[in-house]
C-alpha positions as CSV (number, residue, x, y, z in Angstrom):
1,M,-57.8,43.1,27.2
2,Q,-58.3,41.9,30.7
3,H,-54.5,41.5,31.0
4,A,-54.0,45.1,30.0
5,V,-56.6,46.3,32.5
6,R,-54.9,44.4,35.2
7,S,-51.5,45.9,34.2
8,R,-52.8,49.4,34.3
9,A,-54.4,48.8,37.7
10,A,-51.2,47.5,39.1
11,I,-49.4,50.6,37.9
12,R,-51.9,52.8,39.5
13,T,-51.6,50.9,42.8
14,G,-47.8,50.5,42.6
15,L,-47.9,46.8,43.0
16,T,-45.9,44.3,40.8
17,P,-48.2,41.9,39.0
18,V,-47.6,38.2,40.0
19,P,-47.8,35.9,37.0
20,R,-50.3,33.1,37.1
21,P,-48.7,29.7,37.8
22,R,-48.7,27.4,34.7
23,T,-50.3,24.0,35.2
24,P,-47.7,21.2,34.2
25,S,-48.8,19.2,31.2
26,V,-49.4,15.5,31.6
27,A,-46.4,14.7,29.2
28,S,-43.9,16.8,31.2
29,L,-44.9,15.2,34.4
30,M,-44.5,11.8,32.8
31,D,-41.0,12.8,31.5
32,A,-40.0,13.9,35.0
33,D,-41.2,10.7,36.5
34,A,-39.4,8.7,33.7
35,L,-36.2,10.5,34.5
36,R,-36.6,9.8,38.2
37,V,-37.1,6.2,37.5
38,L,-34.2,6.1,35.1
39,H,-31.8,7.8,37.5
40,R,-32.8,5.5,40.4
41,A,-32.1,2.3,38.3
42,A,-28.9,3.9,36.8
43,R,-27.5,4.5,40.3
44,A,-28.1,0.9,41.2
45,L,-26.3,-0.2,38.0
46,L,-23.2,1.9,39.0
47,D,-23.2,0.2,42.4
48,D,-23.3,-3.2,40.6
49,L,-20.9,-2.3,37.7
50,P,-18.4,-5.2,38.1
51,D,-21.2,-7.7,37.8
52,L,-22.5,-5.9,34.8
53,T,-19.1,-5.9,33.2
54,D,-18.8,-9.7,33.9
55,R,-22.1,-10.2,32.1
56,L,-20.9,-8.2,29.0
57,V,-17.6,-10.0,28.9
58,A,-19.4,-13.4,29.1
59,L,-21.6,-12.4,26.2
60,L,-18.6,-11.3,24.1
61,R,-16.9,-14.5,24.8
62,E,-20.0,-16.5,23.8
63,Q,-21.0,-14.5,20.7
64,E,-17.8,-12.9,19.2
65,P,-14.9,-15.0,18.0
66,A,-12.7,-12.0,17.7
67,Y,-13.3,-11.0,21.3
68,R,-12.8,-14.7,22.4
69,T,-9.3,-14.4,20.9
70,A,-8.7,-11.1,22.6
71,L,-9.9,-12.4,25.9
72,T,-7.5,-15.3,25.6
73,K,-4.5,-13.1,25.0
74,D,-5.3,-10.4,27.6
75,P,-8.5,-10.9,29.6
76,T,-7.7,-8.2,32.1
77,A,-7.3,-5.4,29.4
78,T,-10.6,-6.4,27.8
79,W,-12.5,-6.5,31.1
80,Q,-11.2,-3.1,32.0
81,E,-12.1,-1.7,28.6
82,A,-15.7,-3.0,29.0
83,H,-15.9,-1.7,32.6
84,R,-14.7,1.8,31.5
85,S,-17.1,2.0,28.6
86,L,-20.1,0.8,30.7
87,R,-19.2,3.3,33.5
88,H,-19.2,6.2,31.2
89,S,-22.4,4.9,29.5
90,V,-24.3,4.7,32.9
91,T,-22.9,7.9,34.2
92,S,-24.1,9.7,31.1
93,L,-27.7,8.6,31.9
94,L,-27.3,10.3,35.2
95,D,-25.6,13.4,34.0
96,P,-25.8,13.7,30.2
97,R,-24.3,17.2,29.9
98,G,-21.5,16.7,32.5
99,A,-20.5,13.2,31.4
100,R,-20.9,13.6,27.6
101,D,-17.4,14.6,26.7
102,A,-15.6,12.1,28.8
103,A,-17.9,9.3,27.4
104,R,-17.2,10.4,23.9
105,R,-13.4,10.4,24.5
106,C,-13.6,6.9,26.0
107,S,-15.4,5.6,23.0
108,W,-13.0,7.3,20.6
109,R,-10.0,5.8,22.4
110,I,-11.5,2.3,22.3
111,G,-12.2,2.6,18.6
112,A,-8.6,3.8,17.8
113,A,-7.0,1.1,20.1
114,R,-9.0,-1.7,18.6
115,A,-8.0,-0.5,15.1
116,E,-4.4,-0.7,16.0
117,Q,-4.9,-4.2,17.4
118,G,-6.6,-5.3,14.3
119,L,-9.9,-6.3,15.9
120,P,-12.6,-6.4,13.2
121,L,-14.9,-3.3,13.2
122,D,-18.0,-5.4,12.9
123,A,-17.0,-7.2,16.2
124,L,-16.3,-3.9,17.9
125,L,-19.7,-2.4,16.9
126,H,-21.4,-5.6,18.0
127,A,-19.7,-5.3,21.4
128,F,-21.0,-1.7,21.8
129,R,-24.6,-2.7,20.8
130,L,-24.4,-5.6,23.2
131,G,-23.3,-3.3,26.0
132,G,-26.3,-0.9,25.1
133,S,-28.7,-3.8,25.1
134,L,-27.3,-5.1,28.4
135,V,-27.6,-1.6,30.1
136,W,-31.2,-1.4,28.9
137,Q,-32.0,-4.9,30.1
138,R,-30.6,-4.2,33.6
139,L,-32.4,-0.9,33.8
140,V,-35.7,-2.7,33.2
141,E,-34.7,-5.6,35.6
142,E,-33.8,-3.2,38.3
143,T,-37.0,-1.2,38.0
144,S,-39.1,-4.4,37.9
145,R,-37.5,-5.5,41.0
146,T,-37.8,-2.3,43.1
147,A,-40.9,-0.6,41.5
148,P,-42.7,-2.8,39.0
149,E,-45.4,-0.1,38.5
150,D,-42.7,2.2,37.1
151,V,-41.5,0.0,34.3
152,R,-44.0,1.6,31.9
153,L,-42.3,5.0,32.5
154,L,-39.0,3.7,31.0
155,V,-40.6,3.8,27.6
156,H,-40.3,7.6,27.7
157,V,-36.5,7.5,27.9
158,A,-35.9,4.4,25.7
159,A,-35.2,6.6,22.6
160,D,-32.6,8.6,24.6
161,V,-30.8,5.4,25.6
162,W,-30.7,4.0,22.1
163,N,-29.7,7.3,20.6
164,F,-26.7,7.3,23.0
165,V,-25.8,3.8,21.8
166,D,-26.0,4.9,18.1
167,E,-24.1,8.0,18.7
168,H,-21.2,6.0,20.3
169,C,-21.3,3.4,17.7
170,T,-20.8,6.1,15.1
171,L,-17.9,7.6,17.2
172,V,-16.3,4.2,17.5
173,A,-16.6,3.6,13.7
174,D,-15.2,7.1,12.9
175,A,-12.2,6.6,15.2
176,Y,-11.6,3.0,14.0
177,R,-11.6,4.1,10.2
178,Q,-9.5,7.2,10.8
179,T,-7.0,5.1,12.8
180,E,-7.1,2.4,10.1
181,W,-6.4,5.0,7.4
182,Q,-3.4,6.4,9.4
183,L,-2.0,3.0,10.0
184,G,-2.3,2.2,6.3
185,R,-0.5,5.4,5.4
186,R,2.2,4.6,8.0
187,R,2.6,1.0,6.6
188,E,2.8,2.3,3.0
189,N,5.4,4.9,4.0
190,R,7.4,2.2,5.9
191,A,7.2,-0.2,3.0
192,R,8.3,2.6,0.7
193,L,11.3,3.2,2.9
194,L,12.2,-0.4,3.3
195,A,11.9,-0.9,-0.5
196,A,14.1,2.1,-1.2
197,G,16.7,0.7,1.3
198,L,16.7,-2.6,-0.5
199,L,17.1,-1.0,-4.0
200,D,19.8,1.4,-2.8
201,G,21.6,-1.4,-1.1
202,T,21.5,0.4,2.2
203,S,19.3,-2.0,4.2
204,R,20.5,-3.4,7.4
205,I,20.5,-7.1,7.9
206,A,18.3,-6.7,10.9
207,D,15.7,-4.9,8.7
208,L,15.3,-7.8,6.2
209,P,12.6,-9.8,8.0
210,E,10.5,-6.5,8.4
211,A,11.1,-5.7,4.7
212,A,10.0,-9.2,3.7
213,Q,6.8,-8.9,5.7
214,A,6.0,-5.4,4.5
215,L,6.6,-6.1,0.9
216,G,4.9,-9.5,1.0
217,L,8.0,-11.3,-0.3
218,P,10.2,-14.0,1.2
219,E,13.5,-13.0,2.7
220,Y,15.3,-15.8,0.9
221,G,14.8,-16.5,-2.8
222,R,16.0,-15.3,-6.1
223,Y,15.1,-11.8,-7.2
224,Y,15.5,-9.6,-10.2
225,V,14.6,-6.0,-10.7
226,V,12.7,-4.3,-13.5
227,A,13.4,-0.6,-14.2
228,V,10.7,1.3,-16.2
229,T,10.8,4.9,-17.4
230,G,8.8,7.0,-19.7
231,A,5.6,8.9,-19.5
232,P,4.0,8.1,-16.1
233,P,0.5,7.2,-17.4
234,A,2.0,4.6,-19.8
235,R,4.6,3.4,-17.3
236,S,2.2,1.3,-15.2
237,D,0.8,-0.5,-18.3
238,A,4.2,-1.2,-19.6
239,A,5.4,-2.5,-16.2
240,R,2.5,-4.9,-16.0
241,A,2.9,-6.1,-19.7
242,V,6.6,-7.0,-19.2
243,L,6.0,-9.4,-16.3
244,P,4.9,-13.0,-16.7
245,P,1.4,-13.7,-15.4
246,G,1.3,-14.5,-11.7
247,A,4.6,-12.8,-10.9
248,R,5.1,-11.7,-7.2
249,V,6.3,-8.2,-7.4
250,H,6.5,-5.1,-5.3
251,W,6.6,-1.8,-7.2
252,H,8.5,1.2,-5.9
253,A,7.4,4.4,-7.7
254,G,10.2,7.0,-8.4
255,T,10.2,10.4,-10.0
256,D,11.8,9.3,-13.2
257,V,12.1,5.5,-12.9
258,D,9.8,2.9,-11.4
259,Y,11.4,-0.3,-10.0
260,G,9.8,-3.7,-9.6
261,I,11.3,-6.1,-7.1
262,V,10.3,-9.5,-8.7
263,L,10.5,-12.9,-7.1
264,D,12.1,-15.2,-9.6
265,G,10.2,-18.5,-9.4
266,A,12.0,-20.1,-12.4
267,D,14.4,-22.1,-10.4
268,G,12.0,-23.2,-7.7
269,A,13.0,-20.5,-5.2
270,D,9.7,-20.8,-3.2
271,G,9.8,-24.6,-3.0
272,A,12.2,-27.5,-3.8
273,D,9.9,-28.7,-6.5
274,G,9.6,-25.4,-8.3
275,T,6.2,-24.5,-6.8
276,D,5.0,-21.9,-4.3
277,D,4.0,-22.8,-0.8
278,D,0.4,-23.3,-2.0
279,G,1.5,-25.8,-4.6
280,L,1.0,-23.5,-7.6
281,P,3.8,-23.1,-10.2
282,G,6.1,-20.2,-9.3
283,P,6.4,-17.1,-11.5
284,A,8.7,-17.3,-14.5
285,G,12.1,-15.8,-14.6
286,P,13.2,-12.6,-16.4
287,E,14.0,-14.5,-19.6
288,D,10.4,-15.5,-19.9
289,A,9.0,-12.0,-19.6
290,P,7.0,-10.9,-22.6
291,D,8.4,-8.2,-24.8
292,A,5.4,-5.9,-24.9
293,P,6.6,-2.4,-24.6
294,V,4.4,0.6,-24.7
295,A,5.5,3.3,-27.2
296,G,8.0,5.7,-25.6
297,V,8.5,3.5,-22.5
298,R,11.9,2.0,-21.8
299,I,12.3,-1.2,-19.8
300,G,15.4,-2.6,-18.3
301,I,15.4,-6.1,-16.8
302,G,18.4,-7.1,-14.7
303,S,19.7,-10.5,-13.9
304,A,18.8,-12.5,-10.9
305,V,20.4,-12.3,-7.4
306,D,20.0,-14.4,-4.2
307,G,17.9,-13.0,-1.4
308,L,16.5,-9.5,-0.5
309,A,19.8,-8.6,0.8
310,S,21.2,-8.5,-2.8
311,V,18.4,-6.5,-4.4
312,G,20.6,-3.4,-4.6
313,D,22.9,-5.4,-7.0
314,A,19.8,-6.5,-9.0
315,R,18.7,-2.8,-9.2
316,R,22.1,-1.7,-10.6
317,R,21.9,-4.4,-13.2
318,A,18.4,-3.3,-14.2
319,D,19.8,0.3,-14.4
320,T,22.4,-0.9,-16.7
321,A,19.9,-2.7,-18.9
322,L,17.8,0.5,-18.9
323,E,20.8,2.5,-19.9
324,I,21.3,0.5,-23.1
325,C,17.7,0.5,-23.9
326,P,17.0,2.5,-27.1
327,R,15.7,6.1,-26.4
328,T,12.7,5.5,-28.6
329,G,11.4,2.8,-26.3
330,G,11.6,-1.0,-25.9
331,T,12.7,-3.8,-23.5
332,V,16.3,-4.9,-22.8
333,R,17.1,-8.0,-20.8
334,L,20.6,-7.7,-19.4
335,A,21.5,-11.3,-20.0
336,D,20.9,-10.8,-23.8
337,H,23.1,-7.7,-24.1
338,L,26.2,-8.4,-21.9
339,P,28.7,-6.7,-24.3
340,A,26.6,-3.6,-24.3
341,A,26.3,-3.8,-20.6
342,L,30.1,-4.0,-20.2
343,V,30.4,-0.8,-22.3
344,A,27.6,1.1,-20.4
345,S,29.3,0.1,-17.1
346,S,32.4,1.9,-18.1
347,P,31.5,4.6,-20.6
348,E,35.0,6.2,-20.5
349,L,36.6,2.9,-21.6
350,G,33.9,2.4,-24.1
351,G,34.4,5.7,-25.7
352,A,38.1,5.1,-25.9
353,L,37.6,1.7,-27.5
354,A,35.3,3.3,-30.1
355,E,37.8,6.0,-30.9
356,R,40.8,3.6,-31.1
357,V,39.0,1.1,-33.4
358,L,36.7,3.1,-35.4
359,G,38.4,6.5,-35.3
360,P,39.3,6.6,-39.0
361,L,35.8,5.6,-40.0
362,L,34.2,8.2,-37.6
363,R,36.2,11.0,-39.2
364,L,34.8,10.4,-42.8
365,E,32.1,12.6,-44.4
366,A,28.8,11.9,-42.7
367,A,27.1,10.1,-45.7
368,D,30.2,7.9,-46.3
369,R,30.6,7.2,-42.6
370,E,27.1,6.0,-42.1
371,V,27.1,3.7,-45.1
372,L,30.2,1.9,-44.0
373,L,29.1,1.7,-40.3
374,D,25.6,0.5,-41.3
375,T,27.2,-2.1,-43.6
376,L,29.5,-3.3,-40.9
377,T,26.7,-3.6,-38.3
378,T,24.3,-5.4,-40.6
379,W,27.0,-7.9,-41.7
380,L,27.7,-8.7,-38.1
381,D,23.9,-9.0,-37.4
382,C,23.7,-11.5,-40.3
383,D,26.4,-13.6,-38.8
384,G,28.9,-12.6,-41.4
385,S,26.8,-13.4,-44.4
386,A,27.3,-10.9,-47.3
387,Q,24.4,-12.3,-49.2
388,R,22.0,-11.8,-46.4
389,A,23.5,-8.4,-45.5
390,G,23.0,-7.3,-49.1
391,E,19.4,-8.4,-49.1
392,R,18.8,-6.4,-46.0
393,L,20.7,-3.3,-47.4
394,Y,19.1,-3.6,-50.9
395,C,22.4,-3.9,-52.6
396,H,24.6,-6.8,-54.2
397,R,26.7,-9.0,-52.0
398,N,29.9,-7.8,-53.9
399,T,29.0,-4.2,-52.8
400,V,28.9,-5.5,-49.2
401,L,32.3,-7.1,-49.6
402,N,33.8,-4.0,-51.2
403,R,32.5,-1.8,-48.2
404,L,33.9,-4.4,-45.8
405,R,37.3,-4.3,-47.3
406,R,37.4,-0.6,-47.2
407,C,36.5,-0.8,-43.4
408,E,39.4,-3.2,-42.9
409,Q,41.7,-0.8,-44.7
410,L,40.6,2.3,-42.7
411,T,40.7,0.5,-39.2
412,G,43.8,-1.6,-39.9
413,R,41.8,-4.7,-38.6
414,S,40.9,-7.9,-40.3
415,L,37.3,-9.2,-40.1
416,A,38.8,-12.7,-40.5
417,R,40.8,-12.4,-37.3
418,P,38.7,-13.3,-34.2
419,A,40.5,-10.8,-31.9
420,D,40.0,-8.0,-34.4
421,L,36.4,-9.0,-34.9
422,V,35.7,-8.9,-31.2
423,E,37.2,-5.4,-30.9
424,I,35.2,-4.2,-33.9
425,S,32.0,-5.6,-32.5
426,L,32.5,-4.0,-29.0
427,A,33.5,-0.7,-30.6
428,L,30.3,-0.6,-32.7
429,T,28.3,-1.5,-29.6
430,A,30.0,1.3,-27.6
431,R,29.3,3.8,-30.3
432,R,25.6,2.9,-30.4
433,V,25.2,2.7,-26.6
434,L,27.1,6.0,-25.9
435,R,25.5,7.8,-28.8
436,D,21.9,6.8,-27.5
């Protein structure tokens, strides 16, 4: 009411009212005094920044093994990094708004650089907290030396100092993790490219040491390749099942086929005594891999080659094994199916052989044709035993012999002549492989 009266009186007199001065609160006066004390001590720290940096580096050398190693490798770079970080920290105490962005950029760059160098994140965060503790300690020391009565005022800015330290620890951690993730992606992509080059046979000799390191495999040793195809969810389970326990393998995922580059430890490739460098038995070879296919998944296991430089040959052998694997699923080891592999390697010749040897049989009526071909295949699988073939076919042995004689008549080849028998066996294999 009184204010309204005064305003109306001022209007009548034509004078502009003058606001009454506010009396500063005790808290605001103390905050202003605390900032004055903080700034005075911070300016002194800036003048003595090299000594402050020396103290921080000495603490890091004493308390952090990771920094002890870094200081041994490049003491100048570590000192300059600490000096730069402390300068931005102290400057931010004097001018929080003007120096904030530059200080944040500095901390981010340090976090990213240390991630690239492989310095542990815990060590880096410890270094930042040590730096914050050292700055606070020197602020208190400087104030105690020049104005002991003002030390109590620093309590009012302590929260601001430690909030700054926490903010920059978070920044450093974020930069470190983001860079670490990017480095991991780059390593994965590089390993994928190197593995693809090995499998394609396009790797340069100069790239082999890098490939060995990226894939975690020795450059020299015996390798075989496993090729797996089928439904992607089941593919990985089948791939793991087909390898012997403890096998050292690098998997390269493809659109249709996954390839595993497997170190063959069966012949002591890792050590002269057949053990790995750590004294443990090496992984078994491809012939010892368990036959545990997942339904609908096809697996081809190639034969072994010497060194990473020959992995491309091993992949082609695995592809051949995969090609002769039944379409319904299963596991084929190339060493156990070399005749079929020969046919699959040259399908044109295989088809010509099947037509030349089995042509008259293939042109029979379907039912008659399948009976004769099935009888011939079963007789071969039973090592030429008509008795066992009859048991498997649910017919008398004489029926088997009669069918075999008819096959001989139609093909013009004798099952008692080794050369003819080889041709018939290969022709049957070619028909099966090429038909599948």
